[in-house]
C-alpha positions as CSV (number, residue, x, y, z in Angstrom):
1,V,4.9,-61.0,-225.2
2,R,2.3,-58.9,-226.7
3,P,-0.6,-58.3,-224.0
4,S,-3.8,-59.6,-225.5
5,P,-6.6,-56.4,-226.1
6,P,-10.2,-56.9,-224.6
7,P,-12.9,-58.3,-226.1
8,P,-14.7,-56.7,-228.5
9,G,-17.8,-55.5,-227.1
10,K,-17.4,-56.7,-223.4
11,A,-14.7,-53.7,-223.3
12,S,-15.3,-51.9,-220.1
13,I,-13.5,-49.1,-218.9
14,E,-11.0,-51.2,-216.0
15,S,-10.1,-53.7,-219.1
16,V,-9.0,-50.7,-221.4
17,D,-6.7,-48.7,-218.7
18,T,-4.8,-52.8,-217.7
19,Y,-4.5,-53.1,-221.9
20,I,-3.3,-49.1,-221.9
21,G,-0.7,-50.5,-218.6
22,E,0.6,-53.2,-220.0
23,L,0.8,-51.8,-223.5
24,G,3.1,-48.6,-221.1
25,A,4.7,-51.4,-219.8
26,L,5.6,-53.1,-223.2
27,R,7.1,-49.7,-224.3
28,M,8.8,-49.3,-221.3
29,Q,10.9,-52.6,-221.5
30,V,11.3,-51.5,-225.2
31,D,12.9,-48.3,-224.7
32,R,15.1,-50.1,-222.4
33,E,16.1,-52.4,-224.2
34,K,16.9,-50.0,-226.6
35,A,18.7,-47.8,-224.4
36,D,20.7,-51.2,-223.7
37,Y,21.6,-51.5,-226.8
38,V,23.2,-48.2,-227.9
39,H,24.9,-48.4,-224.5
40,E,26.7,-51.4,-225.6
41,K,27.3,-50.9,-229.4
42,F,28.9,-47.6,-228.2
43,D,30.8,-49.6,-225.3
44,L,32.0,-51.8,-228.5
45,E,32.8,-49.0,-230.3
46,K,35.0,-47.7,-228.3
47,K,37.1,-50.9,-227.4
48,L,37.2,-51.4,-231.6
49,A,38.6,-48.2,-231.7
50,I,41.3,-48.9,-228.8
51,A,42.3,-52.5,-230.4
52,T,42.6,-51.0,-233.8
53,S,44.7,-48.1,-232.4
54,K,47.0,-50.9,-230.4
55,L,46.9,-52.9,-233.9
56,N,48.3,-49.6,-235.7
57,S,51.1,-48.7,-233.4
58,Q,52.1,-52.0,-233.3
59,E,52.2,-52.4,-237.0
60,A,54.8,-49.3,-236.9
61,L,56.6,-50.3,-233.9
62,G,57.3,-53.5,-236.0
63,K,58.2,-51.5,-239.2
64,S,60.6,-49.7,-237.1
65,L,62.4,-52.2,-235.7
66,T,62.5,-53.8,-238.9
67,R,64.1,-50.2,-240.2
68,R,66.4,-50.4,-237.5
69,V,67.5,-54.1,-237.7
70,R,68.2,-53.5,-241.2
71,M,70.3,-50.5,-240.3
72,L,72.3,-52.1,-238.0
73,E,72.6,-55.3,-240.5
74,F,74.3,-53.2,-243.1
75,A,76.1,-51.3,-240.3
76,L,77.7,-54.5,-238.9
77,R,78.6,-55.6,-242.4
78,Q,80.3,-52.2,-243.2
79,E,82.4,-52.3,-240.2
80,R,83.5,-56.3,-240.8
81,S,84.2,-54.8,-244.2
82,S,86.3,-52.2,-242.6
83,F,87.9,-54.5,-240.7
84,V,88.9,-57.2,-243.5
85,R,90.5,-54.8,-245.5
86,T,92.6,-53.3,-242.1
87,L,93.6,-57.2,-241.5
88,R,94.7,-57.3,-244.9
89,L,96.8,-54.1,-245.0
90,R,98.7,-55.1,-241.7
91,T,99.1,-58.1,-242.8
92,Q,100.1,-57.4,-246.7
93,P,103.5,-55.0,-245.5
94,F,105.0,-57.5,-243.4
95,S,105.1,-60.5,-246.3
96,L,106.1,-58.0,-248.7
97,L,109.0,-56.8,-246.6
98,N,109.9,-60.4,-246.2
99,L,110.5,-61.0,-249.8
100,D,113.3,-60.1,-251.8
101,S,112.9,-59.4,-255.5
102,E,112.5,-62.5,-257.2
103,G,109.6,-63.5,-254.6
104,E,112.0,-65.6,-252.3
105,T,111.8,-65.2,-248.3
106,R,114.7,-63.3,-247.0
107,N,116.7,-64.6,-243.6
């Protein structure tokens, strides 16, 4: 709210002083609001930087965990394949030992 200037022609020293005082108070209020705005802007930028940092670290963690899961899945497939080969090798000699040259089972 802007202070009303003294009426022209009827300006006295007191009315001019009052007007200048009101303008000074208004200027102080504007400066205070500007300082509050700058402070709030700084706080919000700081919060944004922290949130961005957390987001980046969470994304990096997610990528790392995905990479680890894929590695473990690959290792599990390799281990299963090795286990199946081992089982085949264990069972195969027994079946070959029990067969004669014509492929019939011996007693």
